[in-house]
C-alpha positions as CSV (number, residue, x, y, z in Angstrom):
1,M,195.6,-60.0,280.8
2,E,195.1,-56.2,283.4
3,Y,197.7,-55.5,285.8
4,K,197.9,-53.1,288.4
5,R,200.8,-52.6,291.2
6,G,198.2,-51.9,293.8
7,T,194.4,-52.0,294.5
8,D,192.7,-50.0,291.6
9,A,189.2,-49.7,291.2
10,G,189.4,-49.2,287.9
11,V,191.2,-52.6,287.0
12,I,187.7,-54.5,286.2
13,N,186.5,-51.6,283.9
14,Q,189.6,-50.6,282.2
15,G,189.8,-55.0,281.4
16,L,186.4,-54.9,280.1
17,F,187.3,-51.9,277.8
18,Y,190.2,-53.5,276.6
19,L,188.5,-57.1,275.8
20,A,185.5,-55.2,274.4
21,W,188.7,-53.0,272.0
22,L,189.8,-56.3,271.1
23,V,186.6,-58.7,270.1
24,D,185.9,-55.3,268.1
25,H,189.1,-55.7,266.1
26,R,189.1,-59.2,265.4
27,A,190.8,-58.8,262.0
28,E,193.2,-57.0,263.0
29,F,194.1,-59.1,265.9
30,E,194.2,-62.2,263.7
31,R,195.9,-60.5,261.1
32,L,199.0,-59.8,264.0
33,V,198.9,-63.2,264.7
34,R,199.4,-64.4,261.5
35,D,202.2,-62.1,260.7
36,R,203.8,-63.0,264.0
37,L,203.0,-66.9,264.2
38,G,201.5,-67.9,261.0
39,V,198.3,-69.2,259.3
40,T,197.6,-72.0,261.7
41,A,198.1,-70.0,264.6
42,A,196.0,-67.6,263.5
43,S,193.0,-70.2,262.1
44,Q,193.1,-71.3,265.9
45,V,192.1,-68.5,268.2
46,L,188.9,-69.4,269.5
47,W,186.6,-66.2,269.9
48,S,183.3,-68.2,271.5
49,G,185.0,-67.5,275.2
50,P,187.1,-64.4,275.5
51,R,188.6,-64.4,279.3
52,L,189.8,-61.6,281.3
53,I,192.5,-62.2,283.8
54,C,192.6,-59.0,286.4
55,I,196.1,-59.1,288.2
56,A,196.6,-56.5,291.1
57,G,197.9,-56.0,294.7
58,D,194.5,-56.1,295.9
59,F,190.6,-56.6,295.3
60,T,188.1,-55.3,297.6
61,R,184.5,-57.1,298.1
62,Y,182.7,-54.8,295.9
63,D,184.9,-55.7,292.9
64,V,184.7,-59.5,293.8
65,H,180.6,-58.8,293.9
66,A,181.1,-56.9,290.2
67,V,182.7,-60.0,288.5
68,R,180.2,-62.2,289.4
69,E,177.4,-60.0,288.0
70,H,178.8,-59.9,284.8
71,R,178.3,-62.5,281.8
72,R,182.0,-62.4,281.2
73,S,184.4,-64.6,282.2
74,I,186.7,-62.6,284.4
75,D,189.4,-63.9,287.0
76,L,190.4,-61.5,289.7
77,V,194.2,-62.8,290.8
78,R,196.2,-61.0,293.8
79,Y,200.1,-61.3,294.3
80,R,202.4,-60.9,296.9
81,L,205.6,-60.7,296.8
82,F,208.4,-62.9,299.0
83,G,211.6,-61.3,299.1
84,R,213.3,-60.5,296.0
85,D,212.9,-63.8,293.8
86,L,209.5,-65.1,295.1
87,L,206.2,-64.2,293.4
88,G,202.9,-65.5,294.8
89,L,199.7,-65.8,292.8
90,E,196.0,-66.5,294.7
91,T,192.7,-66.5,292.8
92,V,190.4,-63.9,294.6
93,A,187.5,-64.8,292.2
94,S,186.9,-66.9,289.3
95,V,183.4,-66.4,286.9
96,S,182.8,-68.7,283.7
97,G,180.7,-66.6,281.6
98,G,177.6,-67.9,279.5
99,M,179.7,-68.0,276.0
100,Q,182.1,-70.8,276.0
101,A,183.8,-72.5,273.4
102,S,182.0,-75.4,272.4
103,R,183.5,-78.5,270.8
104,R,181.9,-77.6,267.5
105,A,183.4,-74.6,267.7
106,R,186.6,-76.2,268.2
107,R,186.1,-78.4,265.8
108,Q,185.4,-75.8,263.1
109,A,188.6,-74.2,264.1
110,V,190.5,-77.2,263.7
111,A,188.9,-77.8,260.1
112,R,189.9,-74.3,258.9
113,A,193.2,-74.8,260.0
114,A,194.1,-77.9,258.0
115,A,192.2,-76.0,255.5
116,D,194.8,-72.9,255.3
117,V,197.7,-75.6,255.9
118,Q,196.4,-77.6,253.0
119,G,196.0,-74.6,250.8
120,L,199.2,-73.3,251.7
121,V,200.8,-76.7,250.3
122,M,198.8,-76.5,246.8
123,R,200.1,-73.1,246.5
124,D,203.8,-74.1,247.0
125,L,203.1,-76.5,244.5
126,A,202.0,-74.7,242.0
127,G,205.0,-72.5,242.5
128,A,207.0,-75.6,242.5
129,V,205.6,-76.7,239.0
130,D,205.6,-73.1,237.5
131,E,209.5,-73.0,238.2
132,V,210.0,-76.4,236.6
133,L,208.1,-75.7,233.7
134,L,209.5,-72.5,232.9
135,G,213.0,-73.9,233.2
136,L,212.8,-76.5,230.6
137,G,214.1,-74.5,228.1
138,D,214.7,-71.0,226.3
139,G,211.3,-69.7,224.8
140,V,208.9,-70.8,227.4
141,N,206.1,-68.4,227.9
142,R,203.4,-68.3,231.0
143,V,200.0,-67.0,229.6
144,E,196.9,-66.8,231.8
145,R,193.9,-68.0,230.6
146,K,190.4,-67.9,231.9
147,T,190.8,-71.4,233.3
148,Y,193.9,-72.4,233.8
149,R,197.7,-71.2,233.0
150,A,199.2,-72.4,229.6
151,Y,202.9,-72.8,229.4
152,Q,203.7,-72.1,225.5
153,R,206.6,-73.1,223.5
154,L,205.7,-72.8,219.9
155,R,202.5,-74.1,221.0
156,N,201.1,-75.2,224.4
157,L,203.6,-77.6,226.0
158,A,201.5,-77.5,229.5
159,C,198.3,-76.6,230.6
160,V,197.8,-76.0,234.6
161,C,194.8,-76.0,236.5
162,P,193.7,-74.1,239.4
163,P,194.9,-76.4,242.8
164,Q,191.8,-78.7,243.8
165,R,191.4,-79.5,247.8
166,S,194.3,-82.2,247.1
167,K,195.7,-82.4,244.0
168,L,196.9,-80.4,240.7
169,L,196.2,-81.0,237.7
170,V,198.7,-80.7,234.8
171,Y,197.8,-81.5,230.9
172,L,200.5,-82.3,228.9
173,K,201.2,-82.6,224.9
174,V,202.4,-86.4,225.0
175,D,200.2,-89.1,223.4
176,P,198.9,-91.5,226.3
177,K,200.1,-94.5,224.2
178,D,203.3,-94.0,224.9
179,V,203.8,-93.6,228.5
180,D,202.9,-96.1,231.0
181,L,199.7,-94.7,233.0
182,V,199.6,-95.1,236.6
183,P,196.5,-94.6,238.5
184,G,196.0,-91.8,240.7
185,F,199.4,-90.0,238.6
186,T,198.9,-90.3,235.0
187,R,195.7,-90.8,233.0
188,D,194.3,-90.4,229.4
189,V,192.3,-87.7,229.1
190,S,192.1,-88.1,224.9
191,G,188.2,-88.8,225.1
192,L,187.5,-86.7,227.9
193,G,186.1,-83.2,228.2
194,H,188.6,-80.8,230.5
195,H,190.2,-77.7,230.8
196,G,193.4,-77.0,229.0
197,T,195.1,-78.8,226.1
198,G,196.8,-82.0,226.3
199,D,195.7,-85.7,226.0
200,L,198.1,-86.7,229.1
201,E,196.2,-85.7,232.5
202,V,199.0,-86.0,235.7
203,Q,198.1,-85.5,238.9
204,L,200.5,-83.9,241.6
205,R,199.9,-84.3,245.2
206,T,203.5,-83.6,246.5
207,L,206.8,-82.0,245.5
208,G,207.6,-85.8,245.0
209,D,205.4,-86.1,242.3
210,V,206.9,-82.9,240.4
211,E,210.0,-84.4,240.4
212,R,208.8,-87.9,239.3
213,A,206.9,-86.0,236.3
214,Q,210.2,-84.1,234.9
215,D,210.5,-86.8,232.3
216,L,206.9,-86.0,231.2
217,F,207.5,-82.3,231.2
218,R,210.8,-82.6,229.0
219,A,208.9,-85.0,226.4
220,S,206.0,-82.5,226.0
221,Y,208.7,-80.0,225.5
222,A,210.4,-81.8,222.7
223,A,206.7,-82.0,221.3
224,A,205.9,-78.7,221.1
């Protein structure tokens, strides 16, 4: 949005300059939005249909003709003051450019936003698991491996794999035969190949699952 107090022949050109600068600095703008409003808001910025709104005391017929020759989406808005408290806005010209936000672009933006939010959820989940495992007792060390993160006492008591799209896998030094296995939560992987050590796989999707797995974590700590 570009604002001028009176009638200014340069309002459109100045606005187009700022619009071009913004489009050329997408990364900086998205980073600013992310810092101020969060990841979700930044991912929803649609660059397929930028719009320029010029507000001024008045426009000439040359201004109106100029915007109609552009391929950009430009609105010319005239303002009027009525006394001290009232402001009137009147659209003088409105041109829709050829670059419109398509449904596909909107769907992609929504999908990106959902993926970003889910990624944050998984990182928070991994942080909660890290805090719980390190807090089990004295002598627990965290060791970064190539394909997983190991938590050790005298030997590995838990191995945490990188977060997947919707769950976090933890392998514990617990005999699956001593556990009432719950589909979607615990699994016997003694005969299956997997990253990390331990025959009991625990699938974590929420912070509630972390609380639910506390007894299993403590059993693995005791076994190690």
